[in-house]
C-alpha positions as CSV (number, residue, x, y, z in Angstrom):
1,X,136.9,120.1,89.8
2,X,133.6,122.0,89.9
3,X,130.7,120.6,91.8
4,X,128.0,118.9,89.7
5,X,125.3,119.9,92.1
6,X,123.0,122.6,91.0
7,X,121.3,124.5,93.8
8,X,117.9,125.8,92.7
9,X,116.5,128.3,95.1
10,X,112.8,128.8,95.6
11,X,113.2,132.5,95.9
12,X,114.7,133.5,92.5
13,X,111.4,133.3,90.5
14,X,108.2,131.5,90.1
15,X,110.0,129.2,87.6
16,X,112.7,128.4,90.1
17,X,110.1,127.6,92.7
18,X,108.2,125.3,90.2
19,X,111.4,123.5,89.2
20,X,112.4,123.0,92.8
21,X,109.0,121.7,93.6
22,X,109.1,119.3,90.6
23,X,112.5,117.9,91.5
24,X,111.4,117.4,95.1
25,X,108.1,115.7,94.0
26,X,110.0,113.5,91.5
27,X,112.4,112.4,94.2
28,X,109.5,111.5,96.5
29,X,107.8,109.5,93.6
30,X,111.0,107.6,92.9
31,X,111.4,106.7,96.5
32,X,107.7,105.8,96.9
33,X,107.9,103.5,93.8
34,X,110.9,101.7,95.3
35,X,109.1,101.2,98.6
36,X,105.9,99.9,97.0
37,X,107.8,97.6,94.7
38,X,109.8,96.2,97.6
39,X,106.5,95.4,99.5
40,X,105.0,93.9,96.4
41,X,108.1,91.7,96.0
42,X,107.7,90.4,99.5
43,X,103.9,89.8,99.2
44,X,104.3,88.0,95.8
45,X,107.5,86.1,96.8
46,X,107.7,82.8,94.9
47,X,104.9,83.9,92.5
48,X,102.2,84.1,95.1
49,X,99.8,86.1,93.0
50,X,96.9,85.1,95.2
51,X,98.4,86.9,98.2
52,X,99.1,90.0,96.1
53,X,95.6,89.9,94.6
54,X,94.2,89.8,98.1
55,X,96.3,92.7,99.3
56,X,95.4,94.8,96.2
57,X,91.8,93.8,96.1
58,X,91.9,92.7,92.5
59,X,91.9,89.4,90.5
60,X,95.0,87.2,90.3
61,X,95.5,88.2,86.7
62,X,95.2,91.9,87.6
63,X,97.6,91.5,90.5
64,X,100.3,90.0,88.2
65,X,99.7,92.8,85.7
66,X,100.0,95.5,88.3
67,X,103.2,93.9,89.6
68,X,104.7,93.8,86.2
69,X,103.7,97.4,85.4
70,X,105.0,98.6,88.7
71,X,108.3,97.0,88.0
72,X,108.5,98.6,84.6
73,X,107.6,102.0,86.0
74,X,110.2,101.7,88.7
75,X,112.8,100.9,86.1
76,X,111.8,103.9,84.0
77,X,112.0,106.1,87.1
78,X,115.6,104.9,87.7
79,X,116.5,105.9,84.2
80,X,119.5,108.1,83.5
81,X,117.9,111.5,83.1
82,X,115.6,111.1,86.1
83,X,118.5,109.9,88.2
84,X,120.7,112.8,87.1
85,X,118.1,115.4,87.7
86,X,117.2,114.2,91.2
87,X,120.9,113.8,92.1
88,X,122.2,117.0,90.6
89,X,119.3,119.3,91.6
90,X,118.0,117.4,94.6
C-alpha cells in the first residue's frame, strides 16, 4: 500500500514554501485552540463563568460567549479536511 503522507518541500518553489508554511501554521493553530479550550474548561468547570470572566477580563456574559465560540471554533478546526491536510502533509 502506498503511503498517504505527502511530503511538501520548501525548496521546490515559492508555492511549495507557502503551502508548507500554511500547513505548519494550521497545525500550530489547531494545537493552540485545543490548549486554550482545555484551560478554559478547567477555569469554567461547573459553569463558573465568574472565574472565566475574571481570567479573560470581560463580563460574565461575554465570558460564556467566548467559551462557546472557542468550543465551536475548536470543533471546526478538528473537521475532516483540516485533519486530513495536517495529517497527510504535516
